[in-house]
N, C-alpha and C positions, 0 to 999 in steps of 0.2 A: 431305597433298595428296591429292584424290580420284581421282589419277589411278594410285594405289597399286593394283597388282591386288588385288582383292578374294578371294584365294585361301581357300578353305573348307579348311583344314588338319586341323580337329578338329570334333566333332560339339559342339552348344553343352552347357555344362556349368558346374558353378561353377566360378568365378574360380581356384581354387586347384588346379585341375584341369587348366587349360590349359597348353599347352606354351609353350615359351619364345616361337616364332616367332607363335603367335597372340596373345601377350602384347605383342610388337612391333606386329603389325597393330593392335592396339584401341588402343595408346597413342598410334601414329600417326594413327590416325583421331579421337583427341581434341584434337590439337594443330592449330590453326586459324592454318597458317602462310604462307597466302598471300601477305601481304605482305613477309615474309621473302623467300622465293623469290624475288618479283618483285625485291626489293632486290639479291640477290646475283648475279641474272644481269644486272643493271643494272653492278654493279661489275665483273663479269666483260668487258662490253662486248663488243667484237670478239676478245677472247682465245680460246685453245686451248677447245674445248666438246666434250673425248673424253668427258667423263663429266656428267650431268646435274646442276643444281645440286640436285634432288629428290631423285637417288639418294647424292648425298654427303650431304645433310643427313639422309635416313633411316637412313643406315649411322652417322653420328655419333649419332643416338638409339640406335641399338643398341648400340653401344659401353658405353653406361650399364647398359642392359637386361642385357647379358651380361657385365658386370663387366670389362671388356676395361681392363688399367692403361695401354697404352701404343697409339700409332698401329699400331705392328708387330705387336702382338699382334691387333688388328680386322683389319687387312688379309689376315694369314695366315688369319685366319677365313673373311673373304670369299673367298679364292681356293678354299677348300677345300668351302665350304659354297652348294650351288646354290639351295637355298631361301632361303636370306637374301639373296643376290643378287637372285633374283627380286622378293621382297618390297619390297626396298630399291630396285629398278628399274634395276639394272644390265645392260647387255646386252653380249655380247661385241664386242671390237674386234679387227678384222684389220689387221695393220699390216704393209706390205712393206719388210723389210731391205734393207741396202745390197746384199747378196750376191744380191737377186732372190728369196729365200724369204720365205713368208708366216709370220707369228707372231699367235699369237691371244692377246688379253690379258682378263682376264675380270674384274681389279679394279684400281682406281689405283694408282698408284706412291706412294712415300711423298714424293716432293716435290710431287706434285699434290695430295695430299691435306693436306701443309702450306700450302700455296698456299691452298687452300679454308678453312682453319680461321685463317689469317691475314684471309681476305676476309669470314668470319664474325665476327671480331672488330670487323669495322667496323660491323656490323648490331647494336649493341648497342641502340639505339632502338627497332629492331624486337623485339629479344626482350624487352624491358621491358615493351613494350605486350602481348606475348602473355602474359608474366605477370601484370599487371594483368588481362587480361581472363579468365585463370583463376580470379583470385581473385574477381572479380563474379559468375563462375560460382557459386561454391562460397555466397557470400552469397544467391545466388538459390533453390539447391538443397538447402542445408543448413539444418535447423530449428534455428535458437539460434546459428549460426555468428556467431561474432565478439562474442559477449557476455561473453567473458572470454579476455582477450588476456595473452599471457605474451611475456616479451624475454628474450634472453640474448646472449652475446657468444661466439664461437669461433674459438680460436687455429688456424690454419693455417698450417704450415711451408711455404718456399718451398721449391722442388727447389734451388736454390742455397744457399749456404751463408755468401756475404758479397756485397757490391755488387762487381758487376764495374767495374775501372777501365779498361776498354777498352770505348769507348763504341761502337765498331763491332761489337761481340761480337753484337747484334739479341738473337733470341728463344734464343741460348745463354748469355747471362749476363743477372745479374738487376741492375735499375736502381732497381727501385722500392720493395723492401721494407726493411723495420728492426726493430730489436731491441726486445723488451717483455718486461717481467717482472713476474709477478703473485702475490701472497701471498694464501692463504687457508687457512681453517681445517679441519682435520679430526679425526676422532677415534683414539686412536692403540689398538692391541690391548688395552688396559685400560680403555678408555674414555675416557683423559685427552684433553685438546684438546691439538694440536700444529698447528705452522705449517709450510705446505708452500710452497715457492716454484716457481713455473714460469716458465722462459725459453725463449724461442723468437725465431727470425728469419723472420719473413716477413709475415703479413696477419692482418686479424681478419675475420670474418663478423658482422654486426651483423642480428639476425634478430628481428621481431616475428611470433607465430602463434597461430593461434585453439588455446586448450587443450584444447576438448573433442574435436574432431578431429586436433590435432595436424598442422595444414595452415597453411603460411607465408601472410603478410598484406603484410609488407613487409620490405624488407632493402637492407643495404648493405655492401659489401666495401672495405676500407680496408688503410692500413698498419696493423701491428700494435699502434703506439704509440698510435693515436686513442683519446680517452677513451670508454670506453661509455656514459656521461653525454651527451655533447654528441652524438654521434652517434644516439641515440634520440631526444633533443630535435628533431633534424632530420628525422627519419622520422615523427615524430607530427605536426610542424607541416606536412611535406609531406601526410599523410594529412588534415590539418584543409583545407588550401588546395585540393587537388583531389578527395578523396572524402569530404566532410563526412559522408556518410549512413553512414559505415562507423563514426565515432565515436557516432553516436546509437544504433547497437545495442549499444555497447560499456558494461558496466556494471562490469568489473572488470580491472585491469591489475596483473598479476603481476611480479616481478624480486625477484631476489636482493639482497643490502646492496651490490653494486656500484652500483645504482641510486638507492640512498638520498640522494635530492638535494631540496632544498625546492624547486626550481626544477620538478621533474618532478612532485612532489605537488602543488604549486600550480597548476600547470599542468591536471592530471588534475581537481582540484576544480572548476576553472573550467569543465570540460565535464562535471560532474556523474559522471565516473568515479572509483570507489573504489580507490585505490591499496592494493593487498596486495604490499608490499616490505618485506623482511626489513630492520633497521635495524642500523646501526653506533653502538659507545658513543662519542659524541663530548663527553661530560663530562671535565672535566679535574680534576686534583687527588685521584683516588680518591673522587669522590661518589658514594655509592650511591643518595640519593632527594632529590628536591625537594619543597619544600611547595607544596600549590596553593592559593596566594593567600593571603588571612587565613582559612584554615580549619585544620579537623582533618585535612585528608586530606593525604597524601605518595605519590609515585609514585617509580618507578625510569625507567630509560630505555627498557625494553622494556613500558611500560604498564601494568604491574600497580600497582593502586592500593589503599593500605592508609587505615584510619580510625585515627588516634591517640588513646588514651584519656588521661584526665588523669594517670594513674599512668606514663604512657609506653609503655604496652604497644600494640603493633597489632594490629590485625583485618583481615586481606584483605578485599576486597571482592569482590561478582561483578557482573558485565557484566550489564547489564539492559535493553540497547538504546539504538541511537541515536534523538534526536529533531531530526528535520531542522528542525522550526521555529526551533529555538534553535541548530542546530549544532552540540549538546552531545553527551556521552556518559552515560548513566544507571549510576550503580552502587547496589548494597544491601547489606545484611547478607544473609548464608546463613539458610535458614530456623530453624535451630536456635536462632539470636541470638533469634530474637522480638522484631526489631525492624525496623518497616516502611518508615523512613526512607529516604528517596532522594536522592542527591545527582549534581550535574550539572558536569561538568568540560567547558568550552568547548574544542572541538576548535584555536581559536586560540592556545591556550595554547601548544601547539607541534604543528604539523600533522604534523612527522615520527613523532610519539609518537603521540597521538592521530589515529586516523583512523576515517571513519564505521564500519567493523566493527573494533571493538577487539582490541587484539594478542593478549589475554588471553583471548580466546573462542573457544570450539569451532570457530566457522564461519570465525573467520581462519584456525587451523591446518588445516580441512579444504580449504579456497580454494589456500591456499600449497602443499599436496601437489600440486596440480594443475600448479605450475611444473615439475616434474621432464619435462613433457610435452616442453619445448622441449629438455631435455637429450636425450632420446631421439631427436628429429630431427638433432640435431648428431651422434649416434652412429651414425643411419642413414647420414647422408653420408658420415662416416668408413669404416664396416662395406661398407655396401650398395654405395655407388658411388666407393669405392676412394681416399678422400681421404686415407687414411693410407699410400698407397703412390704418390700422383701424381708427375709429372715435369714441372710447371708452374711457370715463372718470368714475372713480372712481373705489375703489379696488372691490366692490362686483360685479358690472358688468364686470368688467375685470375677475375675477374667474368663474364667470359663463361662459363667453365667452371661455376660456382657457378651462374649465371641457368640454365643449359640444365639443369643437376641437378635444381634446383626445378621447372622445367618438367617433366622426366619423372617425378617425384615427384606433381605435382599431375594430370597426365595420366593415370597410374596410378589417383589417386582419382577422377578424373571418369571414367574408362571403368569403374569398380565401380559408381559411383551409378547410371549409365546402365545398368546393369544390375539396379538395385535393389537393390544392397550397398552398407550404410552402416556396417558393423563394418570393423575392419583396413584401413581405407583406405588408410594409408601404408606397409605391408610390401610391400616388393619382389617378395616370394613368399608370397602370402596370398591 
């Protein structure tokens, strides 16, 4: 809010040289929270107004920037840090005790803050609107933003360890989370392929983000067991219905093999977006290759194509480009073969295998490497925003905390953009 005291704590300098309090001021300035504050006052109604909604909200944002794991940790910081209280907007309160003495309170109590967080959970619509506004700002101010999108799911453990049987336990019990088990491939110490299993009780963050700047574009928080593919389909459909211009900017959509779905790939094809999605081996009975129609060409499930000679020997073909007019991939022999024949494979043969950027091409591999950006976002959520050590229970509260986390994440980027910085937008301290 613009009522924040505009204290000049430090001289203008590069962003990385700014102190924590100055970063907080800049992040608060980057958030357009007018509707949210109005809604918080409306929820409070004629209740106690010991501490302004602006101050409570500002301090909540500070808890993310200063990496406070709990409300108690934040309140201790507020009690001893006068500059932080001033920036947030807290003013001392003099309260007459029963014995007639006067006691000065400089920060809210734990119960008052719990009440504020409960009210904030009722403002998810306003928080979502702030998130969308941030995304639109990125589309307007960052060159090529949204051209390459990436998707991933992130496991988030609940602070609870099981479903609470006591329905009256409120926020002290877990009533929403469930169990999920996920298997994925990894490399062993000697390069061998091993299967690892991850099991957790809690929730899952489904995140679509820009791969160039590593900034979120859309997200959903669900129970842990919800399908990554189905939730991604919902997010894409929501973007299509509400923000069609975002899809017009998108050229490539990146995902790991968990998103290898004919439905997603065909949906992207209809929007002229190229899927760069890793593939699962769905072939049965140990099949290694399939013949392409009535030709001398064979291919495997990863999209590598060979030409079969009359003697049964195979020659691997080079990818020669995509023919948009015929919706087919062009292949040819290596130069040393001195054979200039060109072969075409229709993408409709199997759109999971044959995408407009061939899986066997260097371009596909180069684009797919960018998908690691979404894993870095997930890592920052865990490391910088303390989700490895959170104390959150319940789907609504988890959704609110994730939303505010992403708002702080993007406000940090916005404040850097406004200072002319376009690199390292996402680092908490950079």
